[in-house]
N, CA, C and O of each residue as an XYZ file, in Angstrom:
684
protein
N     103.541     83.021     89.979
C     103.449     83.231     91.415
C     104.598     82.531     92.104
O     105.147     81.549     91.605
N     104.947     83.059     93.257
C     106.075     82.490     93.972
C     105.761     82.454     95.451
O     105.160     83.385     95.989
N     106.162     81.395     96.102
C     105.961     81.329     97.545
C     107.270     81.569     98.283
O     107.358     81.312     99.484
N     108.282     82.055     97.583
C     109.567     82.258     98.218
C     109.760     83.681     98.733
O     110.811     83.978     99.300
N     108.786     84.568     98.558
C     108.899     85.931     99.032
C     108.858     85.937    100.544
O     107.986     85.307    101.142
N     109.775     86.631    101.167
C     109.798     86.710    102.632
C     109.704     88.159    103.051
O     110.435     89.013    102.550
N     108.819     88.424    103.954
C     108.644     89.749    104.515
C     109.167     89.677    105.928
O     108.559     89.055    106.800
N     110.272     90.303    106.143
C     111.009     90.189    107.391
C     111.280     88.697    107.624
O     111.838     88.041    106.745
N     110.899     88.142    108.790
C     111.141     86.723    109.017
C     109.880     85.901    108.807
O     109.876     84.691    109.033
N     108.837     86.541    108.385
C     107.556     85.874    108.187
C     107.363     85.657    106.688
O     107.558     86.589    105.908
N     106.989     84.458    106.271
C     106.832     84.244    104.841
C     105.500     84.800    104.378
O     104.495     84.751    105.087
N     105.526     85.324    103.182
C     104.374     85.936    102.559
C     103.372     84.868    102.173
O     103.764     83.755    101.822
N     102.093     85.179    102.231
C     101.041     84.226    101.913
C     101.242     83.676    100.498
O     101.240     84.449     99.539
N     101.416     82.358    100.346
C     101.728     81.791     99.041
C     100.597     81.927     98.036
O     100.849     81.857     96.833
N      99.367     82.118     98.480
C      98.259     82.217     97.548
C      98.068     83.626     97.022
O      97.304     83.838     96.080
N      98.745     84.579     97.612
C      98.574     85.965     97.197
C      99.417     86.263     95.962
O     100.418     85.593     95.709
N      99.008     87.271     95.198
C      99.812     87.670     94.048
C     101.176     88.152     94.515
O     101.336     88.608     95.647
N     102.149     88.045     93.631
C     103.485     88.523     93.992
C     103.439     90.012     94.235
O     102.657     90.730     93.614
N     104.275     90.470     95.135
C     104.369     91.883     95.403
C     105.815     92.324     95.232
O     106.725     91.495     95.212
N     106.023     93.629     95.108
C     107.383     94.120     94.893
C     108.297     93.800     96.058
O     107.823     93.636     97.182
N     109.607     93.707     95.816
C     110.564     93.333     96.868
C     110.872     94.486     97.807
O     111.983     95.014     97.784
N     109.908     94.890     98.637
C     110.126     95.965     99.596
C     111.087     95.555    100.695
O     111.620     96.412    101.400
N     111.318     94.260    100.852
C     112.150     93.810    101.965
C     113.616     94.231    101.809
O     114.392     94.100    102.756
N     114.007     94.733    100.636
C     115.384     95.191    100.445
C     115.617     96.574    101.050
O     116.761     97.019    101.147
N     114.560     97.248    101.452
C     114.673     98.585    102.008
C     115.040     98.510    103.484
O     114.549     97.638    104.202
N     115.880     99.394    103.931
C     116.268     99.444    105.340
C     115.874    100.782    105.927
O     116.074    101.825    105.304
N     115.320    100.754    107.117
C     114.883    101.953    107.815
C     116.098    102.818    108.147
O     117.076    102.345    108.727
N     116.016    104.090    107.768
C     117.153    104.975    108.019
C     116.775    106.240    108.766
O     117.650    107.038    109.104
N     115.497    106.441    109.030
C     115.082    107.678    109.654
C     113.879    107.424    110.541
O     113.149    106.454    110.333
N     113.665    108.274    111.519
C     112.496    108.105    112.372
C     111.267    108.782    111.781
O     110.163    108.602    112.295
N     111.433    109.548    110.725
C     110.301    110.215    110.097
C     109.469    109.208    109.322
O     110.008    108.427    108.538
N     108.150    109.221    109.537
C     107.267    108.242    108.895
C     107.348    108.322    107.375
O     107.342    107.283    106.715
N     107.424    109.517    106.798
C     107.436    109.606    105.339
C     108.747    109.105    104.753
O     108.761    108.606    103.628
N     109.839    109.224    105.479
C     111.108    108.757    104.931
C     111.352    107.285    105.226
O     112.319    106.717    104.716
N     110.510    106.650    106.029
C     110.714    105.239    106.309
C     109.872    104.348    105.397
O     109.822    103.132    105.584
N     109.219    104.949    104.423
C     108.536    104.168    103.399
C     109.562    103.681    102.383
O     110.584    104.334    102.178
N     109.304    102.552    101.751
C     110.227    102.076    100.718
C     110.336    103.089     99.572
O     109.371    103.794     99.277
N     111.479    103.162     98.939
C     111.625    104.066     97.794
C     110.573    103.749     96.736
O     110.277    102.586     96.463
N     110.021    104.794     96.152
C     109.034    104.606     95.101
C     107.612    104.432     95.592
O     106.704    104.225     94.787
N     107.397    104.513     96.908
C     106.040    104.396     97.442
C     105.225    105.587     96.949
O     105.648    106.731     97.115
N     104.062    105.338     96.347
C     103.230    106.449     95.863
C     102.847    107.405     96.993
O     102.631    106.988     98.131
N     102.766    108.691     96.657
C     102.457    109.712     97.666
C     101.093    109.492     98.303
O     100.924    109.794     99.484
N     100.106    108.973     97.557
C      98.789    108.755     98.150
C      98.832    107.675     99.224
O      98.049    107.724    100.173
N      99.728    106.706     99.096
C      99.886    105.667    100.114
C     100.491    106.281    101.375
O     100.023    106.019    102.483
N     101.511    107.081    101.208
C     102.145    107.765    102.342
C     101.131    108.664    103.043
O     101.028    108.662    104.269
N     100.381    109.436    102.245
C      99.379    110.340    102.800
C      98.299    109.562    103.580
O      97.872    109.995    104.651
N      97.867    108.420    103.038
C      96.862    107.603    103.730
C      97.363    107.145    105.089
O      96.617    107.162    106.068
N      98.621    106.736    105.153
C      99.210    106.303    106.419
C      99.293    107.470    107.397
O      98.878    107.354    108.550
N      99.832    108.598    106.928
C     100.034    109.742    107.812
C      98.720    110.312    108.340
O      98.663    110.812    109.464
N      97.661    110.234    107.524
C      96.360    110.766    107.952
C      95.779    109.980    109.117
O      95.066    110.548    109.944
N      96.067    108.688    109.201
C      95.470    107.870    110.261
C      96.410    107.649    111.446
O      95.959    107.204    112.502
N      97.689    107.946    111.302
C      98.651    107.784    112.398
C      98.483    108.964    113.363
O      99.278    109.903    113.356
N      97.447    108.899    114.181
C      97.040    110.024    115.035
C      98.111    110.461    116.025
O      98.295    111.654    116.265
N      98.812    109.495    116.597
C      99.811    109.844    117.604
C     101.197    110.099    116.997
O     102.157    110.364    117.721
N     101.293    110.019    115.687
C     102.546    110.263    114.944
C     103.686    109.376    115.430
O     104.847    109.785    115.434
N     103.343    108.154    115.840
C     104.342    107.214    116.340
C     105.090    106.507    115.212
O     106.150    105.922    115.433
N     104.534    106.565    114.008
C     105.125    105.833    112.896
C     104.569    104.419    112.775
O     105.020    103.636    111.939
N     103.581    104.097    113.617
C     102.914    102.795    113.577
C     101.417    103.021    113.693
O     100.966    103.968    114.337
N     100.648    102.132    113.055
C      99.197    102.247    113.157
C      98.606    100.960    113.701
O      99.125     99.868    113.466
N      97.511    101.109    114.431
C      96.823     99.955    115.007
C      95.693     99.514    114.080
O      95.545    100.044    112.978
N      94.905     98.552    114.525
C      93.871     97.970    113.665
C      92.794     98.978    113.271
O      92.338     98.962    112.127
N      92.386     99.830    114.160
C      91.358    100.839    113.830
C      91.890    101.842    112.815
O      91.185    102.227    111.882
N      93.129    102.259    113.002
C      93.733    103.201    112.059
C      93.915    102.546    110.688
O      93.687    103.182    109.659
N      94.323    101.284    110.676
C      94.468    100.574    109.401
C      93.111    100.427    108.723
O      93.001    100.596    107.509
N      92.090    100.116    109.494
C      90.749     99.994    108.917
C      90.332    101.310    108.259
O      89.778    101.312    107.160
N      90.597    102.408    108.924
C      90.257    103.715    108.369
C      91.049    103.993    107.092
O      90.482    104.467    106.108
N      92.341    103.705    107.097
C      93.180    103.960    105.919
C      92.747    103.108    104.729
O      92.616    103.614    103.615
N      92.526    101.828    104.964
C      92.151    100.940    103.859
C      90.739    101.208    103.365
O      90.459    101.091    102.172
N      89.859    101.567    104.276
C      88.485    101.838    103.875
C      88.395    103.088    103.017
O      87.477    103.214    102.206
N      89.330    104.016    103.181
C      89.317    105.210    102.334
C      89.920    104.924    100.960
O      89.581    105.591     99.983
N      90.802    103.944    100.883
C      91.484    103.683     99.620
C      90.917    102.534     98.808
O      91.082    102.512     97.588
N      90.260    101.586     99.440
C      89.816    100.397     98.726
C      88.327    100.154     98.884
O      87.566    100.232     97.919
N      87.927     99.866    100.086
C      86.593     99.369    100.374
C      86.501     99.284    101.884
O      87.530     99.199    102.555
N      85.302     99.304    102.433
C      85.186     99.153    103.886
C      85.607     97.737    104.275
O      85.061     96.761    103.760
N      86.558     97.628    105.165
C      87.050     96.342    105.647
C      86.527     96.096    107.043
O      86.558     96.993    107.885
N      86.037     94.872    107.304
C      85.606     94.554    108.665
C      86.853     94.276    109.507
O      87.924     93.977    108.979
N      86.690     94.379    110.824
C      87.846     94.233    111.724
C      88.460     92.842    111.673
O      89.667     92.704    111.872
N      87.670     91.811    111.414
C      88.226     90.455    111.313
C      89.253     90.402    110.178
O      90.335     89.837    110.341
N      88.911     90.990    109.035
C      89.842     91.006    107.898
C      91.051     91.871    108.218
O      92.175     91.511    107.871
N      90.838     93.002    108.872
C      91.944     93.895    109.256
C      92.929     93.155    110.161
O      94.141     93.247    109.965
N      92.420     92.430    111.139
C      93.306     91.691    112.058
C      94.086     90.616    111.314
O      95.271     90.406    111.571
N      93.417     89.943    110.396
C      94.070     88.924    109.571
C      95.206     89.554    108.755
O      96.314     89.020    108.720
N      94.936     90.671    108.111
C      95.955     91.348    107.304
C      97.103     91.848    108.175
O      98.266     91.742    107.786
N      96.792     92.382    109.332
C      97.852     92.863    110.224
C      98.750     91.713    110.660
O      99.972     91.856    110.708
N      98.149     90.585    110.974
C      98.932     89.425    111.374
C      99.873     89.002    110.251
O     101.025     88.655    110.513
N      99.401     89.025    109.003
C     100.233     88.622    107.867
C     101.374     89.599    107.588
O     102.456     89.185    107.173
N     101.140     90.888    107.813
C     102.106     91.895    107.397
C     102.905     92.537    108.514
O     103.877     93.238    108.232
N     102.540     92.331    109.756
C     103.266     92.992    110.836
C     104.631     92.345    111.058
O     104.863     91.194    110.687
N     105.498     93.094    111.655
C     106.787     92.551    112.063
C     106.539     91.587    113.210
O     105.787     91.906    114.131
N     107.160     90.404    113.170
C     106.910     89.430    114.239
C     107.347     89.910    115.614
O     106.899     89.361    116.621
N     108.207     90.917    115.685
C     108.711     91.402    116.970
C     107.824     92.459    117.604
O     108.043     92.835    118.755
N     106.815     92.949    116.868
C     105.995     94.052    117.350
C     104.595     93.585    117.718
O     104.139     92.541    117.251
N     103.911     94.364    118.561
C     102.508     94.049    118.841
C     101.677     94.235    117.557
O     102.242     94.480    116.492
N     100.388     94.123    117.648
C      99.530     94.177    116.475
C      99.452     95.606    115.925
O      98.412     96.262    115.992
N     100.572     96.061    115.386
C     100.670     97.357    114.707
C     101.516     97.142    113.467
O     102.270     96.173    113.378
N     101.386     98.053    112.509
C     102.264     98.001    111.344
C     102.857     99.380    111.091
O     102.241    100.408    111.371
N     104.060     99.368    110.560
C     104.756    100.601    110.235
C     104.640    100.912    108.760
O     103.931    100.220    108.029
N     105.329    101.944    108.319
C     105.243    102.381    106.931
C     105.635    101.317    105.904
O     104.972    101.169    104.878
N     106.701    100.585    106.178
C     107.159     99.567    105.229
C     106.104     98.474    105.053
O     105.807     98.057    103.934
N     105.551     98.024    106.163
C     104.524     96.980    106.106
C     103.242     97.505    105.461
O     102.576     96.790    104.712
N     102.906     98.754    105.759
C     101.716     99.373    105.176
C     101.844     99.465    103.655
O     100.897     99.164    102.929
N     103.008     99.878    103.182
C     103.224     99.982    101.732
C     103.114     98.613    101.061
O     102.535     98.493     99.981
N     103.666     97.588    101.698
C     103.584     96.235    101.137
C     102.131     95.749    101.136
O     101.679     95.147    100.161
N     101.408     96.006    102.215
C     100.000     95.618    102.305
C      99.175     96.341    101.253
O      98.346     95.718    100.589
N      99.380     97.622    101.091
C      98.639     98.415    100.107
C      98.887     97.869     98.699
O      97.957     97.733     97.904
N     100.130     97.564     98.406
C     100.474     97.011     97.101
C      99.800     95.657     96.882
O      99.247     95.399     95.813
N      99.845     94.812     97.878
C      99.221     93.499     97.788
C      97.718     93.625     97.560
O      97.151     92.907     96.736
N      97.072     94.534     98.287
C      95.636     94.724     98.109
C      95.308     95.247     96.715
O      94.250     94.940     96.165
N      96.208     96.032     96.151
C      96.014     96.480     94.768
C      96.004     95.304     93.806
O      95.201     95.264     92.874
N      96.886     94.357     94.031
C      96.913     93.150     93.198
C      95.632     92.339     93.392
O      95.036     91.870     92.423
N      95.216     92.177     94.644
C      93.983     91.424     94.922
C      92.773     92.133     94.328
O      91.840     91.478     93.864
N      92.775     93.472     94.337
C      91.673     94.238     93.737
C      91.586     93.918     92.239
O      90.494     93.752     91.696
N      92.735     93.835     91.588
C      92.754     93.488     90.165
C      92.163     92.106     89.911
O      91.401     91.921     88.962
N      92.508     91.142     90.748
C      91.953     89.789     90.604
C      90.451     89.815     90.851
O      89.684     89.211     90.102
N      90.032     90.513     91.899
C      88.620     90.610     92.229
C      87.837     91.191     91.047
O      86.809     90.642     90.649
N      88.317     92.277     90.502
C      87.609     92.927     89.396
C      87.618     92.068     88.133
O      86.650     92.073     87.372
N      88.693     91.340     87.911
C      88.772     90.475     86.732
C      87.719     89.367     86.781
O      87.150     89.004     85.752
N      87.463     88.835     87.969
C      86.541     87.710     88.087
C      85.119     88.115     88.493
O      84.219     87.275     88.492
N      84.909     89.359     88.831
C      83.553     89.865     89.090
C      82.920     90.172     87.734
O      82.787     91.330     87.339
N      82.537     89.115     87.039
C      82.081     89.221     85.643
C      80.871     90.130     85.472
O      80.778     90.854     84.481
N      79.941     90.100     86.428
C      78.728     90.909     86.289
C      78.890     92.321     86.864
O      77.938     93.101     86.867
N      80.077     92.646     87.345
C      80.400     93.968     87.897
C      79.467     94.378     89.030
O      79.123     95.550     89.182
N      79.066     93.381     89.823
C      78.151     93.626     90.935
C      78.877     94.156     92.167
O      78.238     94.653     93.094
N      80.192     94.057     92.186
C      80.945     94.420     93.379
C      80.994     93.280     94.384
O      81.469     93.445     95.507
N      80.500     92.131     93.968
C      80.495     90.916     94.797
C      80.965     89.748     93.938
O      80.784     89.741     92.720
N      81.561     88.779     94.584
C      81.993     87.552     93.908
C      81.012     86.453     94.289
O      80.881     86.110     95.464
N      80.323     85.903     93.293
C      79.381     84.814     93.562
C      80.136     83.478     93.524
O      81.320     83.461     93.188
N      79.481     82.364     93.860
C      80.189     81.078     93.919
C      80.898     80.679     92.619
O      82.009     80.154     92.670
N      80.290     80.913     91.475
C      80.944     80.557     90.212
C      82.145     81.458     89.930
O      83.180     80.993     89.452
N      82.000     82.734     90.226
C      83.111     83.669     90.044
C      84.258     83.323     90.996
O      85.427     83.417     90.623
N      83.920     82.924     92.225
C      84.952     82.533     93.185
C      85.680     81.287     92.708
O      86.907     81.217     92.785
N      84.940     80.311     92.219
C      85.568     79.090     91.691
C      86.544     79.446     90.568
O      87.670     78.952     90.534
N      86.098     80.312     89.648
C      86.956     80.720     88.538
C      88.179     81.498     89.023
O      89.281     81.320     88.505
N      87.977     82.365     90.025
C      89.097     83.146     90.562
C      90.120     82.232     91.226
O      91.323     82.385     91.011
N      89.652     81.292     92.025
C      90.576     80.371     92.688
C      91.326     79.526     91.664
O      92.529     79.300     91.799
N      90.628     79.068     90.661
C      91.266     78.294     89.599
C      92.286     79.164     88.860
O      93.374     78.707     88.510
N      91.918     80.412     88.632
C      92.801     81.343     87.921
C      94.097     81.632     88.647
O      95.099     81.963     88.013
N      94.097     81.513     89.975
C      95.343     81.741     90.728
C      95.992     80.423     91.140
O      96.911     80.397     91.958
N      95.493     79.323     90.555
C      96.178     78.054     90.726
C      95.567     77.062     91.686
O      96.215     76.075     92.034
N      94.347     77.286     92.126
C      93.705     76.360     93.054
C      92.486     75.716     92.407
O      91.505     76.397     92.109
N      92.546     74.416     92.191
C      91.395     73.653     91.693
C      90.659     73.139     92.924
O      90.991     72.077     93.451
N      89.671     73.883     93.377
C      88.962     73.582     94.616
C      87.707     72.774     94.303
O      86.868     73.218     93.519
N      87.568     71.589     94.908
C      86.347     70.803     94.690
C      85.110     71.579     95.154
O      85.194     72.405     96.063
N      83.967     71.308     94.527
C      82.728     71.991     94.864
C      82.370     71.905     96.326
O      81.876     72.877     96.899
N      82.612     70.746     96.955
C      82.273     70.583     98.377
C      83.121     71.501     99.258
O      82.628     72.036    100.251
N      84.378     71.681     98.901
C      85.264     72.567     99.667
C      84.856     74.023     99.440
O      84.877     74.835    100.365
N      84.489     74.340     98.214
C      84.038     75.689     97.899
C      82.783     76.031     98.709
O      82.674     77.136     99.241
N      81.850     75.102     98.805
C      80.631     75.327     99.592
C      80.958     75.522    101.068
O      80.372     76.378    101.732
N      81.882     74.737    101.571
C      82.302     74.876    102.962
C      82.929     76.247    103.195
O      82.640     76.912    104.191
N      83.770     76.654    102.286
C      84.407     77.966    102.367
C      83.354     79.069    102.366
O      83.404     79.982    103.190
N      82.412     78.985    101.452
C      81.371     80.012    101.363
C      80.447     80.013    102.580
O      79.930     81.061    102.967
N      80.241     78.852    103.177
C      79.349     78.780    104.339
C      79.873     79.618    105.506
O      79.097     80.060    106.353
N      81.185     79.835    105.548
C      81.783     80.667    106.595
C      81.250     82.098    106.523
O      81.192     82.795    107.536
N      80.861     82.529    105.326
C      80.429     83.910    105.120
C      78.915     84.046    104.991
O      78.409     85.155    104.823
N      78.191     82.942    105.066
C      76.739     82.999    104.973
C      76.109     83.441    106.278
O      76.754     83.448    107.327
N      74.851     83.808    106.198
C      74.132     84.241    107.399
C      73.244     83.139    107.971
O      72.469     83.380    108.897
N      73.355     81.932    107.421
C      72.579     80.806    107.905
C      71.199     80.683    107.278
O      70.461     79.748    107.587
N      70.842     81.612    106.404
C      69.505     81.609    105.805
C      69.399     80.647    104.627
O      68.296     80.344    104.172
N      70.528     80.168    104.134
C      70.520     79.282    102.976
C      70.547     80.028    101.649
O      70.607     79.408    100.588
N      70.503     81.359    101.705
C      70.599     82.146    100.473
C      72.003     82.069     99.903
O      72.969     81.806    100.619
N      72.098     82.301     98.613
C      73.380     82.266     97.924
C      74.327     83.313     98.529
O      73.950     84.469     98.724
N      75.532     82.895     98.813
C      76.529     83.776     99.419
C      77.339     84.449     98.317
O      77.796     83.806     97.372
N      77.500     85.746     98.463
C      78.366     86.512     97.580
C      79.359     87.255     98.466
O      78.998     87.782     99.518
N      80.600     87.288     98.031
C      81.668     87.890     98.834
C      81.983     89.299     98.368
O      82.156     89.552     97.175
N      82.055     90.211     99.325
C      82.580     91.540     99.041
C      84.098     91.458     98.963
O      84.675     90.396     99.194
N      84.745     92.564     98.641
C      86.197     92.559     98.458
C      86.936     92.110     99.709
O      87.878     91.323     99.612
N      86.527     92.596    100.895
C      87.274     92.234    102.101
C      87.157     90.749    102.406
O      88.142     90.132    102.810
N      85.972     90.154    102.223
C      85.823     88.710    102.444
C      86.589     87.918    101.402
O      87.151     86.866    101.708
N      86.616     88.413    100.178
C      87.383     87.763     99.113
C      88.864     87.724     99.478
O      89.518     86.695     99.312
N      89.387     88.827     99.969
C      90.796     88.881    100.371
C      91.059     87.929    101.525
O      92.068     87.223    101.542
N      90.161     87.914    102.474
C      90.322     87.042    103.642
C      90.309     85.592    103.232
O      90.433     84.709    104.081
């Protein structure tokens, strides 16, 4: 893993898996399909184009939620806003373009692989032990007290064991 990856002028989340160097691509056309990085899979381009209702070449949080929910899992708006903040161009409002969308999609693919690797019981949820193992596996030795605090953010206050879906795991 590397924390030296830079996406535009914003540094990439150091805890996330490495992603391909899309930052070497330069925008050369106003067409949304041609402004994707070279080698972007057609299904990623199609997902973006299907939700870009106004054909502006940028998508907002609702459109991103729709695109990601069709390709990965239903994402809540809190996670969508978090992802948009991480991947958007610092000069733009809370929207992302094709280049950022492709990088986000790729990153989520990596996170999906980690999620599935540590979801030992294949429940579609990460329980506290699986989360501890996943965090350790990506380089974080998190004390039990910190892990409990982290999980409490996602609990409903009932005291029942918290299990994280994919979107909460990514967040």
